[in-house]
Steps between C-alpha positions, in 0.01 A plus 500: 500500500782740594679406179192597300467840675869570438460418129193723476686789670796466264262488203326822609836670550608404148175633357543833676858529376390407149227767504743762630770417246239495222367838610850647515586355161183641340557837664857508367375419149227764519749749645750450217232511229347807661837677511560423131155619387517818709851572371379464140210740571740744678304487825686713752629342817516700821872536438434645152265756653757588764767567236269759342428670827694747712427708808724785382294793373609632161663843511271604214190447716332687787170461683333669795159616618553857372646455151367149444690241293724656239826472312809712566650675199866462401557198726509217245855393418726251321415206732133553416570501126669161538220360713234617255662367182202267451260786581675796344170687480500508881845658511404755233191605694699537821720750315195716426370610841378851573551702816183356656613141449282402204585376152431817304708743297316792662547616856164548667507878542181696563294581188283810485126422499480748210713270285313404185696176448324168538619368836491125571610333824568125481517266799547125534750222563784342301303487173448877527863549602587334169621155601650290217454777241777689328530870572222686311309174440299460822126560486550830684770607250269416209207683662714809551631495142149460354330777698784744430432457129147631558544757779771681692519256790679422822498146644643392835563134576482404871499124444698299757546120491343279770236755598120498486207740482572631850833634373336643188265693729806632685681624187186653348429696818861616501542599135158585359490836685852569374428415138136618495423185303219475248509119495631234734584159352528201731672190368328216688679164472255225589785259571595647837345842564218346704757323716726805533211699645501281811825652628628855559772618261718708734733208590561362152862401439684432175824318565824514303381202290185693399272267696243672716344420834265673739573538870130450569286190524136466605327290765188281470285813518703662218647761732855592388788468744875562471740212448878480520731461201571146619127420492471662157781272379310196625178620337669556164715187482346248736808491721690712747846619383750219435731601784223408746449147362661176615680255270191289422283807431761637259475174303118491500460857368679393181236239419236605248283207606503597869420859403216376279353295785517801730330724244235236437433461873451877533261514204291211632488656847384833358233333289365293788503798736298717261766774527512552124132595480529729802811663356335558161202661671725732700707587192183590312363707789819701551561553128145623453547746785830632361353535150200686636727738692713552190201570279349743752828687548567533128145619434514751786807652335334549160681211334387168356613151593570239231613150592708282271416139584820296470413128464733230627644260242264220612199720424580497129406132482222502759388798705573431865340623822714809557448621143123449526496675838689797356244545224220457755651770722526753218135448413384512863682829557420644154870549428607557140736224392694370203546126457763390246447125546363450148817656354740282698644154441669261741830569325477867603597396854835389634496158665744614772578801720144587591333418169501858372415611148760490230528812285206403279262462794597842631464662159158348433369610840650847465339564162163371621516721809599813305222439247248477784629817667514706182151387401379591846642850460350532151154378602493746790598781266783576741739753354609672818705323765532785749410416860411847626 
């Protein structure tokens, strides 16, 4: 009897070992295959993200609660030109910064309200700033060139990357009284402007690798709170800085498969928690409020607001929720808008570095916007742009 129990115990032990070794073998196979597939698809590991991230603020960048986020003129140098060889347009735009910290040939000096020039103030994010376009080929550059062929005109571009409608409201309130604008154009990128409106913009940092991060996060009630640079590093890359990691952690952060599993876990957790739906609702609510404030302020100052809807690349194939919400907002608030989606193709977008328009996308949108504005002026019979 004892002999039988001993045999049964040994048999169970062998089965457990067999199951464990089988599980480990299958995991190793899946791990290797996963690493190969993710490498082929260029999926970024945590280590890859960390290499593209720095906590050192670029000398060509400044941000505070008074002046807001802005560039610093005459601070881009030879090291930047080397770093931006793949994105030479970025380097060229950093060389053209006015005294107020915006990408514009004009300094924003006070204009007399008696000026009879057409005055246009443009606000927005990186698309408006001119990301991925050659100098004079961004949608703002094309708009300016077109309207100057029809009227004596002055256009100021206050676009700053990584900002939302809350920042546009800030720049319009700051510069509309200075320019005595006739029209305000807001470039609204559906890809991330809703999201950007969840956080304040006065602690936005661009590092020396041209990556940006915000020293704010928000709690479960969507109330913003300050975070440290170390916490911002973790939020952006999925890991604390390498010098804080042990030997095993330094190995794991190099695995694309481990990073993929972590990203997948986070996505599943968010979906099950219902956070995505709550976040979308809050994004919509805040964006609507900022747009309403912007429209009211522009109207109260005898100007008109026009919004350029900037679709994300995915919207070209099938219109997604943020795009549909943007159109819905414009109609709810009775905001004039221009939508270039029918003129765009998937190939008009870069597949990397934020998915911005190539030159053609910018040019198409710029011509469409200028046509709308000039027709608006013509239909109103507007031949006087004084703001007395």
